[in-house]
C-alpha positions in Angstrom: 182.3 -89.9 -24.0 185.5 -88.4 -25.5 185.7 -84.7 -26.2 186.2 -84.9 -30.0 183.1 -87.2 -30.4 181.0 -84.8 -28.4 182.3 -81.8 -30.4 181.4 -83.6 -33.6 177.9 -84.2 -32.2 177.6 -80.5 -31.4 178.6 -79.6 -34.9 176.2 -82.1 -36.4 173.4 -80.8 -34.2 174.1 -77.2 -35.4 174.0 -78.3 -39.1 170.8 -80.2 -38.6 169.2 -77.3 -36.7 169.9 -75.1 -39.8 168.6 -77.9 -42.2 165.4 -78.0 -40.2 164.9 -74.3 -40.6 165.2 -73.6 -36.9 168.1 -71.1 -37.2 169.7 -68.6 -39.4 173.4 -67.9 -39.7 175.3 -68.2 -36.4 172.4 -66.9 -34.3 171.9 -70.1 -32.2 174.2 -72.1 -30.0 174.5 -75.7 -28.7 176.2 -77.2 -25.7 176.7 -80.5 -23.8 177.5 -81.1 -20.2 181.2 -82.2 -19.9 183.6 -82.9 -17.0 181.8 -80.7 -14.5 181.4 -77.8 -17.0 180.3 -77.8 -20.7 181.4 -77.9 -24.3 179.8 -75.1 -26.3 179.8 -73.6 -29.8 182.2 -70.6 -30.3 181.0 -67.1 -31.1 180.8 -65.9 -34.7 181.9 -69.0 -36.7 179.4 -70.3 -39.3 178.3 -73.8 -38.6 179.5 -75.2 -41.9 183.0 -74.0 -41.1 183.1 -75.5 -37.5 185.6 -78.1 -36.7 186.0 -80.1 -33.4 188.9 -77.8 -32.4 186.5 -74.7 -32.4 184.3 -76.1 -29.7 185.0 -74.4 -26.4 185.2 -76.0 -22.9 183.9 -73.8 -20.0 184.5 -75.1 -16.5 182.0 -74.9 -13.6 183.4 -71.4 -12.6 182.7 -70.0 -16.1 186.4 -70.0 -17.1 186.9 -70.9 -20.8 189.9 -72.2 -22.7 192.5 -69.5 -23.6 192.5 -68.5 -27.2 188.9 -69.5 -27.8 185.7 -67.4 -27.5 182.6 -69.2 -26.4 179.1 -68.2 -27.5 178.0 -65.0 -25.8 175.1 -67.0 -24.5 177.2 -69.4 -22.4 175.8 -68.0 -19.1 172.3 -69.2 -19.8 173.6 -72.6 -20.9 175.3 -72.9 -17.6 172.1 -71.7 -15.8 170.2 -74.5 -17.6 172.6 -77.1 -16.4 172.5 -75.8 -12.9 168.7 -75.7 -12.9 168.0 -78.9 -14.8 170.2 -81.7 -13.3 168.6 -84.1 -15.8 169.8 -82.1 -18.8 173.0 -83.0 -20.6 172.4 -81.0 -23.7 171.1 -77.5 -24.5 169.9 -76.2 -27.9 169.2 -72.5 -28.4 167.9 -71.0 -31.6 165.9 -68.1 -33.1 163.2 -70.3 -34.8 160.8 -67.9 -36.6 157.5 -69.0 -35.0 159.0 -69.3 -31.5 160.5 -65.9 -31.8 157.2 -64.5 -33.0 155.4 -65.8 -30.0 158.1 -64.5 -27.8 157.6 -61.0 -29.3 154.0 -61.2 -28.1 155.4 -62.0 -24.7 153.1 -65.0 -24.3 153.7 -68.6 -23.1 152.6 -71.3 -25.5 149.4 -72.7 -23.8 148.1 -76.3 -23.9 146.9 -76.0 -27.5 148.0 -79.6 -28.3 148.9 -82.6 -26.1 152.5 -82.5 -27.3 153.0 -79.5 -25.0 153.7 -82.1 -22.3 157.0 -82.9 -24.1 158.4 -79.7 -22.5 157.5 -80.9 -19.0 154.2 -79.2 -18.3 150.9 -77.7 -19.6 152.6 -74.6 -21.1 155.9 -73.4 -22.4 156.8 -70.2 -20.6 158.3 -67.0 -22.0 161.2 -65.7 -19.9 161.3 -61.9 -19.6 163.6 -59.9 -21.9 167.1 -59.1 -20.9 170.1 -58.3 -23.1 171.8 -61.3 -24.7 174.8 -62.7 -22.8 173.9 -61.1 -19.5 173.6 -62.6 -16.1 170.1 -61.1 -15.9 169.1 -63.2 -18.9 170.6 -66.3 -17.4 168.7 -65.6 -14.2 165.4 -65.4 -16.1 166.3 -68.7 -17.9 166.9 -70.5 -14.6 163.5 -69.4 -13.3 161.7 -70.4 -16.6 163.4 -73.8 -16.7 162.7 -74.7 -13.1 159.7 -76.9 -14.1 160.1 -77.1 -17.8 162.5 -78.5 -20.4 162.0 -75.6 -22.8 161.3 -71.9 -22.6 160.8 -69.0 -25.0 163.0 -65.9 -24.5 161.1 -62.7 -25.0 162.1 -60.9 -28.2 164.8 -63.5 -28.7 164.1 -67.2 -29.4 163.9 -70.4 -27.5 166.0 -72.8 -25.4 165.4 -76.6 -25.1 167.3 -78.9 -22.8 167.2 -82.6 -22.6 169.3 -85.7 -21.7 171.2 -85.7 -25.0 171.6 -83.6 -28.2 169.2 -85.7 -30.3 166.4 -85.2 -27.7 167.2 -81.5 -27.2 167.0 -80.9 -30.9 163.8 -82.9 -31.3 162.3 -80.8 -28.5 163.4 -77.5 -30.0 161.8 -78.6 -33.3 158.6 -79.7 -31.5 158.3 -76.4 -29.7 158.6 -74.6 -33.1 155.8 -76.7 -34.5 153.7 -75.9 -31.4 154.5 -72.2 -31.8 153.4 -72.3 -35.5 150.1 -74.0 -34.5 149.5 -71.4 -31.8 150.2 -68.5 -34.2 148.0 -70.0 -36.9 145.1 -70.4 -34.4 145.6 -66.9 -33.0 145.1 -65.5 -36.5 141.6 -66.8 -36.3 140.6 -66.4 -32.7 142.2 -64.9 -29.6 142.2 -66.3 -27.0 142.4 -69.8 -28.3 139.4 -71.8 -27.0 140.2 -74.2 -24.1 143.5 -72.6 -23.1 142.4 -70.2 -20.5 
């Protein structure tokens, strides 16, 4: 697919992520696999002001286009693509319920059959590391080895899928599961049938 079309899809995904209440401000980021590397949102530009020309190409060696600054989280996007050969799109956000579960440093257990959408019987929580670091991308690679989504401790979540629509759908589904989990934890802990 041509670059401008993919860039437009990235922007539309960012706007929809905000509309769905999955993100605040410029906190999240979105990418697609492209020409051996990826196209990714830039750092610090509000989604509503993004144009196709703002979207940054990063090659397989981590080199980005001159004059453009990619999201500080580009390393874990690259780690997701290296780990998940089936993934062509990555969505990262700071959805409130996912982030709350990540603060508890817990995986989301099999509280509902839709947990399988993430590729297993739980959604892991990758250990904390400072945003943008190689350490965080290493944690992401381990967490995504057998899953399509993971929480990031004290941070948010990542979802990867074969295209942007599916990645955004999965990110939204994980947020719903996190909300269900937190609602149940308010009544009983541990949640019956999950351990």
